[in-house]
DOBATI-903910 format. One record per atom (N, C-alpha, C): x, y, z. Coordinates in steps of 0.001 Angstrom, whole numbers, plus 524288, in hexadecimal, padded with zeros to 5 digits. Layout:
<sites>
XYZ/...
</sites>
This chain:
<sites>
B5E3C4FE20ACF03/B5AA44FAE5ACC90/B56984FE8EAC977/B549D5021DACC70/B513C50612AC9DB/B53AF508E6AC53A/B586A50A68AC5E6/B5B6150C90AC192/B5C5B5090EABCD5/B5CFC5048BABDB0/B5DCE50094AB915/B57DD4FFF0AB704/B53C24FFA1AB98C/B4ECE4FF1AAB6DB/B4D8B50461AB3C0/B4E5D508A2AB657/B4DD750D71AB37E/B51B750DF8AAE2A/B563850C1CAAEFE/B59A350CB3AAA58/B57DC508EEAA5BD/B5642503FCAA79D/B539E50075AA353/B4F515021CAA139/B4BA250493AA42A/B4681506F7AA260/B486550AF1A9EC3/B4C7150E7AA9F5B/B4D15512C8A9BEE/B4FE2510D5A9764/B529B50C97A979D/B54C150A88A9276/B50DF50823A8F51/B4CA950592A916B/B48BF50374A8E74/B45405077FA8BB4/B447B50C0BA8EB1/B414E51026A8C6D/B44845130EA8803/B498D51387A88A4/B4CFC51615A841F/B4CC151245A7F9E/B4CC150D91A801C/B4CA150999A7BF4/B471C50953A789E/B42E150A33A7BFE/B3E2050A89A7A75/B3D7D50F8FA76F8/B3F3A5138CA78D4/B3EDD518E5A7630/B41B9518B6A713E/B468B51637A71AA/B4A1251621A6C3D/B47B55129CA6859/B452050DE3A6A45/B42C050AB0A6612/B3E1450D74A6408/B3AF05101FA673F/B36255135BA65B6/B380851796A61DB/B3C2251A6EA62B4/B3E5E51DD2A5F6A/B3FF751C54A5A16/B42AE51735A5AB6/B4465514CFA55AA/B3FF051385A5215/B3B6D511B0A5477/B371B51000A51A1/B34475149AA4F37/B34B4518E2A52A9/B31EF51D6FA508F/B34EA52021A4B52/B3AC951F50A4B54/B3DB0521C9A480E/B3CE451F0AA430A/B3C6551971A4281/B3C02516C1A3D97/B365C5171EA3BDD/B32B35178DA3F54/B2CC65181AA3D5D/B2C4451D68A3B1A/B2F28521CEA3D16/B2E4E52653A3B54/B317E52759A36B6/B35305249BA3571/B382052539A305D/B351F521C8A2BFD/B32DD51D89A2DBC/B2FA251AD7A2A71/B2A8751D26A287A/B27A852011A2C2B/B233F52282A2A4B/B247A5271FA2780/B29195297BA27D7/B2B0D52E5FA2513/B2C1052CC0A1F79/B2E6952852A1F94/B305F525C9A1A57/B2BCF52448A1757/B282F5217BA1945/B236D51F0BA16C6/B1F8652405A151B/B1F7A527E3A1869/B1C8852C48A16F5/B1F1252F47A11A0/B248B52F4AA113E/B273D5317FA0CE2/B26BE52E28A0858/B266E528ABA0949/B25F352517A04BB/B208852569A0232/B1C60525B1A052D/B175D52644A0363/B164A52B67A0086/B199A52FB2A01B9/B1961534779FEE4/B1C2A533839FA3D/B2081530869F9EC/B236052F7C9F503/B1F6152BFB9F130/B1CAE528939F3A7/B18A55263C9F0E7/B19DC5214A9ED57/B1ED95200C9ED3F/B208451B8C9E995/B25C75196F9EBAB/B270D515309E9F0/B2C035129C9EA6F/B2D0550FAF9E547/B31D7510119E30B/B32FC50D219DEC2/B37335093D9DF00/B35275044B9DDEF/B38B74FFAF9DEF9/B398E4FD069D9E1/B3ECF4FC969D84F/B40414F9A49D44A/B417A4F44A9D61A/B3F3A4F0AA9D3A8/B3F814EA7D9D5D7/B3EE24E69B9D1BC/B41474E20E9D3CF/B410F4DD619D059/B3B114DBD29CE5A/B3B7D4DA139CA40/B35EA4D89A9C7A8/B357A4D2699C7E0/B341A4D08C9CBF2/B338F4CA439CC8D/B2F634C97E9D00E/B2DF24C4C69CFC8/B29534C2599D296/B299D4C3F49D7D3/B25AE4C6879D9FC/B25494C8529DFB7/B27204CD269E0F9/B2AFE4CF3A9DED9/B2D854D4349E045/B29FF4D85E9DFEC/B273A4D8CE9DB4C/B23324DD669DAA5/B1F4E4DD2F9DF45/B1D8C4D88A9E047/B198D4D7D69E437/B1B454D9029E9F3/B20584D7489EADD/B228E4D81B9F07C/B233F4DD6B9F180/B25AA4E06A9EE2B/B273F4E5AE9EEF0/B226A4E9739EE85/B1E5B4E7D79EAFC/B1A354EBC49EB24/B16604EB139EF87/B17104E77C9F307/B13E24E6E59F821/B149D4EBB39FB45/B18A94EEAA9F9D0/B193A4F3BE9FD1E/B14DF4F79F9FC70/B12544F7219F808/B0DEC4FAD59F72B/B09504F9ED9FB1D/B09224F5049FCC1/B04764F372A00A2/B05404F60BA05E0/B0AE44F680A070D/B0C344F946A0CA7/B0C964FEC9A0C17/B0DCD50174A0760/B0E4C506BBA06CD/B0B8650890A01BD/B067E508A5A012B/B0349509C29FD0C/B048A50F429FB03/B063B512FE9FE5C/B0685518829FC5D/B0BE25194F9F97E/B0F9C5156A9F8F5/B1460515769F62B/B139C511CD9F1B3/B137C513E29ED1F/B134D511CE9E859/B17F150E629E739/B177E509A29E599/B1BC3505739E4A9/B1CCA5054C9DE83/B2182507569DDB4/B229D506F39D76E/B27A9502AC9D6CC/B25E54FDE49D4CF/B29C54F9699D3CD/B2AF24F9F39CEB2/B2FE74FACF9CD49/B33084FAEA9C835/B35704F5DF9C7D5/B32E84F1ED9C558/B34F54EC659C4E2/B38B44EBF49C031/B3C554E8499C12A/B402B4E6D39BCB3/B44354E2B39BF47/B47684E1AD9BB11/B4C474DE409BCCB/B50764E2359BF45/B53B84DFB59C1D8/B588B4E2629C3F3/B5A494E5D19BFDC/B5C674E4169BBEF/B5EED4E75F9B75E/B5C0B4EB2C9B59F/B56C34EA609B44E/B539A4EE269B1FA/B52814F2EC9B5A3/B51C64F1B09BAFE/B50E74F5859BE4E/B56954F8E99BF5B/B5A234F6199BF54/B5F664F8C29C01A/B608A4FCE19BB63/B5ED04FB399B746/B5F7B4FE879B1DC/B5BF85031D9B2E3/B5799502629B4C1/B5429506599B602/B55BB50AAB9B9E0/B56EC508849BE36/B59A150BF59C2CE/B5DCE50E959C0CA/B616950C689BE95/B669050EA89BD04/B655D5136F9B912/B61065128F9B586/B6019516979B277/B5DA851B339B4FF/B5A4251A5F9B82E/B57EB51E3A9BB2B/B5BC4521499BEDC/B5F7B51E749C093/B63A95211D9C48F/B6713524AD9C0AC/B6864522779BBA6/B6BB5525C39B895/B694452AAD9B739/B63F052A5D9B718/B60F852ECB9B515/B5F95531FC9BA09/B613B530C99BE1C/B60A3534119C2DF/B5ABF533699C447/B57DC52EF39C332/B528752E959C437/B51FC52A4D9C837/B4EDC52B809CC33/B4E78527659D0AB/B48DC525A19D193/B483B5213E9CF52/B428051EDE9CFE5/B42B951A009D411/B46AB517C79D514/B46A9513429D82B/B4718513ED9DD76/B44B6511989E1D3/B44BF5127F9E6F0/B479850D049E945/B4590508609E778/B47B3503729E9A3/B48B34FF589E51C/B4BAB4FC269E663/B4C774F7CF9E203/B4BE54F2B39E62C/B48FC4EF3D9E384/B48554E92D9E5E6/B49594E5819E15F/B4C6F4E19C9E2F0/B4D9D4DD939DEF6/B52CD4DAA99DF89/B54DB4D90E9DBF8/B5A384D6629DC3B/B5E684D9FC9DDED/B62A14D7FC9E0B8/B66E44DA6A9E24E/B6AC84DCEB9DE4E/B6B434D95F9DA3F/B6F2B4DACE9D695/B6F7D4E0419D4BD/B6AF74E1EC9D2CC/B6AA64E6E39D05E/B6B4F4EB659D4E1/B68AB4EA639D949/B69314EDC69DDC5/B6E964EEB79DF67/B71634EAB09DFD5/B77044EB039E19C/B7A284ED699DD43/B7AA44EB009D861/B7DC94EC389D4E7/B7D034F1809D1EB/B78544F2DE9D1BE/B76944F7B29CEC4/B752A4FC229D32B/B716B4FB809D610/B6F7C4FF9A9D8AD/B733E5007D9DDEC/B74E24FC7D9E033/B78654FDED9E536/B7D934FF8F9E346/B7FEE4FCA89DF16/B849A4FEBB9DCF3/B8536503869DAD6/B80475057B9D88C/B7F8450A989D680/B7ECA50E989DAB5/B7EAC50D3D9DF74/B7D89510E09E385/B77CA513C09E353/B7414510839E253/B6E7D5124C9E177/B6B78510DD9E698/B6D9650F219EA2E/B6A7D50CAB9EE89/B6B3E50F069F3D7/B67A550F759F723/B6796511569FBE4/B693750C7C9FF41/B6AF650D85A0418/B6BF85090CA07DC/B662E50717A095E/B651F502C6A09C4/B5F45500C3A0B32/B5E855023FA1093/B620050254A13C9/B606B503F7A1945/B5E575097CA1A90/B602550C77A1653/B5DB3512B9A1705/B578D5123CA160C/B55D050E61A13F4/B4FF850E07A135E/B4D3E50AC7A186D/B505B50828A1B0D/B4D4D505CCA1F0D/B4AD2508F2A23AE/B460D507A7A23D7/B437A50B1EA2835/B412F507C3A2C7D/B3DEE5034EA2A63/B3B4E50053A2E5C/B3F644FCDBA313C/B3E494FCACA363C/B41BD4F947A398D/B41D14F426A3828/B3D9C4F12DA35CE/B3DEA4EB9AA34A0/B41184EB1AA2F22/B42664EEF8A2C19/B45654EF14A279B/B4AE94F084A29BA/B4B704F375A2CD0/B513F4F53BA2F18/B53A04F0B8A31E2/B50A24EDBDA34BA/B52944E98AA3853/B54034E4D4A3549/B59B94E3B2A3533/B5B254DF3AA326A/B5A0E4D9ECA3461/B58554D9EFA388E/B56D84D527A3B85/B518F4D284A38EA/B4F9E4D4D7A35C6/B4B074D2B0A32F1/B4C7A4CF9CA2E12/B51AE4CFFEA2D1F/B538C4CDD2A2739/B572C4C99BA28C4/B578E4C5A9A24A4/B5ADA4C149A24EA/B61334C347A2651/B63844C0D4A2A01/B68474C1B9A2A64/B68E34C6B5A2E2B/B64704C898A3019/B64124CD3EA33AC/B66D84D206A312A/B666D4D2E1A2B99/B68324D759A296F/B65C44D804A239D/B65CB4DCBAA2267/B64834DE2CA1CFB/B68C34DBE8A18C4/B66DB4D9D8A14AC/B6AC44D763A10ED/B6ACE4DB51A0C3F/B6F3B4DCF4A0A91/B70444DF8DA0545/B73494DD5EA012A/B71D14DE8E9FCE2/B748F4DC009F801/B79AA4DF789F672/B79444E4499F781/B7D354E7C89F599/B829F4E76E9F839/B87554E7DF9F6D8/B8BC44E7399F99E/B8C404EA8B9FE78/B89734EF249FEC5/B8A144F2BBA02D2/B86474F198A07AA/B82924ED91A0638/B7EBC4EC0BA0A02/B7B0C4F018A0BEC/B794E4F2C7A0822/B75414F7ECA09CA/B71CD4F949A063B/B71D54F7D6A0140/B6D564FA089FD4A/B69BC4F5DE9FB37/B6B584F1979FA55/B68674ED9B9F78F/B66E44E8B79FBCC/B62334EA479FE4F/B60604E6EBA02A9/B5E964E14F9FFB9/B5FB14DDA6A020D/B5DEF4D803A0042/B599D4D65FA0425/B54C64D654A02AA/B50424D54AA066C/B4E8B4CFABA0603/B50794CC91A018F/B4F504C7B9A0061/B53F94C3EAA0078/B53664BF09A0191/B56A94BB30A00E7/B55154B5F6A01A2/B55EE4B33C9FD4E/B538A4ADF19FCC1/B582A4A9BF9FC26/B58084A59F9FFAF/B5B244A1A79FF73/B5A1949E309FA79/B5E9749C929F7CA/B5DE3499EE9F3A7/B61CA495389F3AD/B5FCC490C49F40F/B628948BAD9F41A/B6203488D49EF24/B5FA548A639EB3F/B5E5A487AD9E6BB/B63A1486E89E33D/B63CE4821B9E11F/B670C481589DCDB/B63A44816E9D81A/B5EDA47F959D7D8/B5B7A480119D303/B573247B499D461/B56C5478179D032/B52C84734F9D009/B54CF46F1A9CE97/B524E46A279CF62/B5402465809CDB4/B4F49462219CC2F/B500445EB49C880/B4C5945A8E9C6BD/B4B4D456879CB13/B476F455F79CC91/B46E0452BE9D1F0/B47AF44C4D9CFFC/B479A44BB09CBA5/B4750445F39C940/B4D454446E9C80D/B50B0448E79C7AE/B5602447EF9C64A/B59D1448C09CAF5/B583644BFA9CE72/B5B9C44D9B9D2F4/B58C044C8F9D7F5/B5BA3449EC9DB52/B5A01449009E0AE/B5B0E44E609E42F/B57544500C9E77B/B5797454A19EA63/B5D0E455259ED43/B5EFD4504D9EFB7/B63AC451589F22F/B68EF450939EF4D/B6820450A89EA2C/B6D4C44F9A9E6CA/B7037454C59E5F3/B6DA0458F39E60E/B6F6245E159E595/B6E95461A99EA8B/B7240462A69EE00/B7249465AD9F2E6/B752F46AC39F216/B784246AD59EE94/B7C3F46F229EDD1/B7CB0470619E7EC/B7EAB475499E704/B80234765E9E17C/B84084736C9DF9E/B88614723C9E2D1/B8C0F46F379E0B7/B8A41469CF9DF9B/B859A467939E0CD/B83C6462E59DF50/B8265462E29D98E/B8166467399D6B9/B8093467759D170/B858B465389CECD/B89A0465559D0C9/B8DFC463FB9CE8F/B8EB845D939CDE6/B8B4F45B7B9D024/B8B2A455A89D00A/B8AA3453139CA23/B8E35450669C8AB/B8E4E44E769C310/B88BC44C899C174/B857A44A5E9C544/B80BA448B69C46D/B7D4C44C899C176/B7DFA451C99C2C7/B7B374557A9BFDE/B7DAD458C99BB94/B8141456789B9A7/B8486458A59B513/B80BC4584C9B0A8/B805745D079AE0E/B7CA745D999A93C/B76D645D049AA81/B759B45CF09AFA0/B6F8745BFA9B0E0/B6DB1461989B3AA/B7094465369B351/B6FB646AD89B62A/B6DC646F0F9B287/B69B84718E9B37F/B68A64760C9AFC3/B68A747A3A9B2EE/B6A4047F009B0EF/B6A5A484049B45A/B6A464885A9B132/B684B48D199B350/B6851491F89B16B/B6CD44939C9AEC6/B6D134955B9AAA2/B718D498009A801/B739949C7E9AA4F/B783849C3D9AC7C/B7A244A1729AF90/B7AEB4A5B99ABD2/B7BF04A4BE9A64B/B7CA94A8C59A2D0/B779B4AB1F9A115/B72F64A8FF9A2B5/B6DD94AB299A190/B6CB14B0739A48E/B69F44B3A99A289/B69BA4B8D19A532/B66DD4B77D9AA7A/B691F4B9FC9AEE2/B66E94B96A9B3F7/B688E4B4ED9B683/B6A924B08A9B47B/B6B874ABD39B734/B70D64AB609BAB2/B745D4AF029B8AE/B796B4AF0F9BB20/B78F24B0539C11A/B754A4B37C9C2FB/B74F34B3B39C870/B73B04AF399CB7B/B71244ABA39C888/B70424A63A9CC0C/B74CA4A3729CD57/B79444A4989CA11/B7E6C4A1E39CB9A/B818C4A46B9CF29/B7FD64A9669D084/B83234AC189D467/B840F4A8F59D95E/B7FC84A6939DAFE/B7F584A3EA9E00E/B842049F6C9DF92/B83E149C959DC29/B87BB498B19DAE4/B8CFE49AAD9DAC0/B8E4549EB69D81A/B92F54A0CB9D75E/B95DD4A35A9DC09/B92234A5929DFA2/B944D4A8F09E3FB/B93A84A52E9E93E/B90F24A0E99E931/B901B49DEE9EE0B/B95AC49B149EEEC/B97BD49C259F38F/B9D2A499CB9F4CD/B9D15493B79F4C1/B98A1491719F56B/B97D348BE39F530/B9771489E89F03F/B981548D369EC7A/B974A48ACB9E69A/B9AEA48E7A9E2F8/B99D7492E09E155/B9D3F496899DEFD/B9E7D495429D990/BA30F498229D6C8/BA4964975A9D26F/BA6484918B9D0CC/BA85A48DCD9D490/BA94C488C99D466/BA4F7485959D327/BA064486BB9D564/B9BFA483799D435/B998E484FA9CF46/B98B648A1F9CDCC/B97BB48BD59C912/B9B1A489459C46C/BA033489919C51B/BA3D94870E9C18A/BA1E2481529C052/BA1BD47E689C4A6/BA0A44786A9C434/B9B18477BD9C24F/B97B347AE69C3B1/B9283479B79C1B4/B91CC47A1D9BB58/B950147EB79B9FA/B94BA47F9F9B3D0/B97C147C129B0BE/B9BB847A4A9B324/B9F9B4762B9B045/B9EB1470AE9B179/B9C4046EF69B4BE/B9BA9469329B653/B95C44676D9B567/B929D46A8A9B6D3/B8D07468379B717/B89FA4682C9B200/B8BF746A0D9AD97/B89AA46A2F9A81C/B83D946C0F9A8F4/B8354471519AB75/B7EDE473EF9ABBC/B7C614758A9A66A/B7736474D09A5E3/B74484770E9A17B/B724E47C009A36B/B735947FD99A0AC/B7132485929A1B2/B6C634874099EA6/B68EE48A0B99F9C/B64DE48B4999DAE/B62D74911899FE3/B6075493EA99CE6/B5E3B498E699EDF/B581A4988699F6F/B566F4945099D10/B50A0492F999D7C/B4EFF48FE69A1EC/B4C2B4921F9A55C/B4B5748FF29AA1E/B46E448C3D9A9B4/B433A48C9C9A638/B3F38489AA9A56F/B411F4849F9A349/B44A3484E699F90/B46D04804D99D03/B4A2447C999A113/B4C8C47FF79A48C/B4FD447CE09A886/B4CAB47A139ABFB/B487847BE29AE06/B445C4795A9B0EB/B4206474779AE2F/B40F0475AC9A922/B3F34470CF9A619/B433046C479A528/B47CB46DF49A4E4/B4BB246A149A4CA/B4C79467169A9B0/B4C7146A079AE3D/B4CDD467659B37F/B482A463E79B41D/B434C465C99B363/B3EA6462E89B40D/B3EAD45D529B058/B406F45DAD9AC0D/B40CD459909A855/B44874551B9A947/B487F456F19AC70/B4CEB453E09AD9C/B51984540C9AA27/B5103457F89A658/B5615459339A28F/B5A4045AB89A648/B592F45DB09A9A7/B5D9745F1F9AE57/B5BB645DCD9B3A7/B5F6245C0E9B6AA/B5E0445AFD9BC9E/B5DDF45FA29BFA0/B60DC463709BF46/B6144467D99C244/B60C346D129BFA7/B5E4A471179C1B8/B5D58476089BF8A/B5F3047A379C3CF/B646247C209C29B/B667E47F369C65F/B64924850B9C5D5/B63B3487CE9CA14/B61AC48CDD9CA2C/B5BEE48D9A9C7B3/B59004896E9C866/B539848A499C5B3/B50EE48DCA9C9DA/B4D9D4904B9C7D0/B4AD9494D99CAE3/B45FA491AF9CDF8/B45C9493BC9D36B/B42794914E9D6BE/B3D32491259D54D/B3B96495729D2E3/B362C495049D131/B3541491A39CC78/B38F34901A9C8D6/B389B48CF99C450/B388D487589C706/B3B7B4862E9CB1D/B3BA7480839CD68/B36AF47FF89CFD7/B34CC483979D2CD/B2F4F4830C9D59A/B2AC4482159D1E8/B2AD2484B19CDC0/B2696484049C970/B274E47E909C761/B2B8847C529C5F7/B2C83477539C3EE/B2A29473209C7EE/B2BA1474259CCE0/B2A39471029D112/B24144705D9D0BC/B21B0475059D0C3/B1BBB4758F9D0E4/B197B472519CC81/B1C28472339C839/B1A3546FC29C371/B1B63469AD9C3FF/B1D9A4680B9C827/B1E374623F9C892/B231D460049C5D2/B26764638B9C3FA/B2B23461D49C176/B2F0445F979C574/B330345BF79C34F/B36B9459919C6DF/B3B1945D2A9C83A/B3A24461C89CA2D/B3E51464D89CC0B/B3E64466A49D216/B426E468509D472/B429646A029D928/B46D846DD89D9B6/B4672470D39DEB8/B4AE04745B9DF4B/B4F84471A19E122/B53EE474549DF7F/B58CD471E09E10E/B5BF9475B19E477/B5E5A473BB9E943/B6010478079ED17/B655F475E19EE50/B68D147A7A9EFA9/B6DD0479089F28F/B6D0D4792B9F84F/B6ED3475EF9FB0B/B6F0F47550A0048/B73FA47601A02E5/B78BC476EB9FFBD/B7E174776DA023E/B803F47CFEA01AC/B7F0A47F3A9FD63/B81F5484379FC14/B7F22488559FED4/B822948D08A0060/B7F8449166A0258/B7B2F4938F9FE58/B76474948DA0085/B7247495F89FDA8/B72D849BB19FBC3/B6FAE49CC79F775/B6F914A2299F564/B6B5E4A5909F84E/B6C1E4AAC69F98D/B68A14ADBB9FB50/B68574B2489F791/B63804B0E49F48B/B62044B4E59EFB0/B5EA64B8EB9F1FE/B5F944BDD29F03D/B5C324C2419F18D/B58634C4669EDCB/B583E4C1C09E987/B54BE4C2809E4FD/B53744C8899E45E/B4E854C9999E477/B4CA54CEBC9E398/B4BF74D1F99E923/B4E214D0469EC83/B4CD14D2C49F1A5/B50754D7249F40A/B51C34D9D99F039/B56124DE1E9F14F/B52874E35F9F105/B54334E7989F4C0/B51724EC6C9F488/B552C4EFF69F524/B54ED4F5259F264/B598E4F9399F282/B55774FE389F204/B5831501E39F48C/B5618507809F4E1/B598750B619F241/B571D50E259EE93/B59F1511E79EB78/B5B5E5174B9ED92/B5FAD5197D9EC2E/B5FA551F0D9ED91/B5D45521B39E95D/B5BC7526F99EAFD/B58AE52A799E805/B53315276A9E6AF/B51755247D9EA13/B4C0C522379E936/B4855526A59E8E8/B447D526749E555/B40A552A329E4E1/B3C7152A489E8FE/B3C33526179EB26/B3857525129F057/B3AED522D29F430/B3EB7525949F701/B41F7523859FB3B/B3F3E5213B9FFE0/B3B1F5245BA01B1/B380B52221A061B/B34AB51E1FA0491/B329D51DE5A009B/B2F21518BF9FEB3/B3284514DF9FD69/B37BC515A19FC02/B3B3C511209FB87/B3C8250EFCA0167/B3D0D511EDA04DE/B3E9751097A09E4/B39B250D27A0C16/B354750ECDA0B4B/B30A150C62A0D2A/B305F50709A0A81/B316C506FDA05B7/B3089501F1A02BF/B34CB4FDE3A04C8/B39CF4FF8DA05F8/B3E884FCF1A0794/B3CBE4FA7DA0CAC/B3ACB4FD63A1052/B38E14FBCAA14EB/B34FA4F787A1507/B31084F809A11D0/B2D3C4F497A112C/B2F544EFA1A0E84/B32644EF18A0A80/B345F4EB69A0805/B37A04E800A0BC4/B3AAA4EA6AA0FF1/B3DBB4E6E0A128A/B3B2E4E5FBA180B/B36684E7C9A18C0/B33C94E69CA1D49/B31394E11EA1CB8/B2F1F4DF46A213B/B2CCA4D9AAA2127/B288B4D8FFA1D2E/B25874DCE7A1DA6/B21794DCCAA1935/B230B4DD20A1416/B26544DFD7A1243/B28E74E03AA0DAF/B2B8A4DB77A0B2D/B2E824D946A0F63/B31604D464A0E2C/B2E504CF26A0DD4/B2A074CF3DA108A/B26464CBB3A0FC7/B23504CB87A0AAD/B227F4D092A0923/B20744D0EFA0361/B23F24CE869FF74/B29014CF32A0085/B2CED4CE089FC95/B2D574C7C49FC70/B2D4F4C5D2A009A/B2D344C019A00FE/B28854BDDC9FED6/B24A24C0529FF93/B1F2E4BDF79FE06/B1EF14BDE89F843/B204F4C1EB9F59C/B204F4C25C9F00E/B24284C10E9EC3A/B28E94C12C9EE77/B2E204C0249EB6D/B2FAB4BAD69EC74/B2E5F4B8959F117/B30044B3799F30F/B360B4B3849F462/B38204B7799F5AB/B3D8A4B8659F701/B3DCC4B8B09FD25/B41A64B7179FFBB/B42334B6DBA0506/B44484BC83A0681/B417F4BF24A0A0C/B43174C3B9A0C00/B475A4C277A1050/B4AAA4C5A2A10C0/B4EF14C56CA1485/B4CC74C69DA19B9/B48004C94CA1A96/B45FA4CA16A1FD8/B44774C43BA2259/B457E4C3FCA26F4/B44F14BED8A298D/B3FF24BEC0A2C7A/B3D0E4C2F7A2D0E/B38934C334A3002/B33BC4C27AA2D05/B346A4C082A27EA/B304A4BEFBA2413/B30314B964A2371/B2B294B6D0A2314/B2A8A4B1B8A22C2/B2CEE4AEFCA1DC3/B2FE64AB88A1D58/B32154A993A18B7/B2EE04A47CA1622/B2A744A32BA18B1/B270A49EE8A168D/B25304A07AA118A/B24344A582A107D/B21C24A748A0B27/B25BD4A6ACA06D3/B2A484A61AA0791/B2E684A5CAA0363/B2E2249FEB9FFED/B2ED14A0529FB21/B2E6649BC99F85F/B30DD4971B9FA0C/B3520498049FCC3/B3885493309FE50/B386D493E2A0503/B34D64969FA069B/B3482496E1A0C3E/B38E4498C2A0F19/B3A8E496EBA1434/B3E9E49902A16DD/B449149781A1460/B441849382A10F3/B490F491D6A0EEF/B4ABC4969AA0B19/B47C249993A0987/B497549DFFA05C1/B4C744A2BAA08A9/B4BC94A268A0E23/B4D4A4A682A1146/B53474A53BA1339/B56B74A882A1354/B5BCB4A71BA16B9/B5B9B4A619A1B3C/B5F684A237A1D65/B5ECB4A1BAA2376/B634A4A4FDA25BA/B62104A6BEA2AB6/B65E54A995A2D8B/B6AF24A683A2DFF/B6F404A97AA2D7E/B75054A6EAA2E6E/B76D24A368A2A27/B73974A287A2673/B75A449EB3A21D1/B77174A284A1D28/B7B6A4A0BCA1AFA/B7E524A2B3A16D6/B7B2B4A202A1184/B7B1D4A66FA0E82/B79134A5FAA0959/B7C4E4A8F9A04E0/B7C504A84FA009D/B7E674AB2E9FC9B/B7AFD4AF569FABE/B7B6C4B4049FC77/B788C4B87B9FA8D/B7A1F4BA6D9F51C/B77714B8999F1DB/B78D74B9B89EC5F/B77BF4BF2C9EAAE/B75284C15A9ED8A/B745A4C75F9ECBD/B785A4CB579EE94/B7BFE4C8F99F158/B7FA14CBAA9F32B/B83A34CD9F9EF31/B85894D2739EF76/B88754D5319EB17/B8DE44D1B09E992/B8F974CF2C9EC7D/B948A4CC2C9EB6D/B93804C7679E7E8/B8E684C66E9E73B/B8CBC4C2669E26F/B8A6F4C4BB9DDE9/B8A804C98F9DDD2/B88944CBD19D924/B8B5C4CAB99D415/B90C64CAFB9D500/B94294CAA39D04D/B93DC4C53B9CD5D/B91514C4199C953/B910B4BF619C660/B94614BEE19C1B3/B98014C2C89C16D/B9B3D4C2629BCB9/B9F684BD6E9BCDE/BA1294BD349C0FB/BA4DC4B81E9C155/BA1364B3049C06F/B9C924B28E9C262/B99594ADE29C1A5/B98064AE6A9BB62/B96834B1949B954/B95314B1CD9B365/B9A5B4B0139B058/B9E714B2399B1AC/BA3E24B05D9AF46/BA4AB4AA679B050/BA4424A8829B4E4/BA5364A3169B57E/BA05849F939B21B/B9C524A1299B1D1/B982E49DE69AF07/B990449E599A9A7/B9B064A2B09A818/B9C834A31D9A208/BA08A49FDE9A0B8/BA4DE49F5A9A401/BA91149BFB9A2D6/BA7D34959B9A30D/BA3C14949D9A656/BA2A448EE49A76E/B9DBA48D7B9A507/B9A1B490119A35B/B953348E859A231/B956348AD599C89/B997B48CB6998D1/B99B248A3F993F7/B9C37484439953A/B9FFB483DA99931/BA1BC47EEB9997E/B9E6547B2999CBF/B9B9F47D8F9A06D/B98A7479AF9A44D/B9290479539A33D/B90B047BC999FA6/B8A4F47C2F99FA4/B891E47BB999961/B842E47997998B9/B824C47852993E1/B7E5C47D30991D7/
</sites>
């Protein structure tokens, strides 16, 4: 009995010592990295230039005022051209990229410019995948290592409808748009317009919709296309059209505030999209400020950093230990555990050439 008690006590003591040693190890590494980062004095982040992103990422300076925050803002293509020009000249100015996944995967990852993200993880709360939806870190790159997705928003929107012309229960599915009742009464963003083809990717790659649905929509529904979003909302509110597919949430919300006869239209039957927006982060090889970059990455992925991201961008952080009530659509915007979603940022959905070809073949026959 005495030997068993002694053995148990020794085991607990060893466990305590091991835990204390592990804590000491990460704290020591963190303090060493932070000191080196403050000596470097700067971190260079190339990132998306959209509402809330600048405010969210610059919150870092409040926590670490000794590290100057250099945010180079621009579109994905603009920043990619800048980075590639710098790399070709063997000049290294970028530490971190934050923004959409397309450029990061197709240009930076494919070009071999990125470090594995886990090489930057120092804080236990960042290393521990149990803090994240699905109990894992999510990556957009095919190797699952360099382009981390910190954000994921559930999207069930079809668009908007005129409340005087459409009853809320008449359209519960994308397939309901093919009802002859709506023939010639649908307006939609032109897939041939710059930037709009990506919105069609969900339809094309969703196994419950796919090319068959795209083909029927374009050949049967007599859709009216436009690239003028304000005009389409005016058409919807005036009753010229009953349904506005792929209307932007902010435009619909604004129209509703103005008292116009419009409301959100959603699909309750098909697999929802899980869009990651500008919530990707990547760590560059040959970073000029590698320690400051690591400090930034750990702050960004910490609970504090992700609360700032949610607060300013309105995008749902994949961290599940953050309250979701602050989100524009509340908890409905956050994915549920165990439910399937179409992750449109995954690399297998990046290729839109077959979609472009299909639309090119069918749009003349099925759209005005």
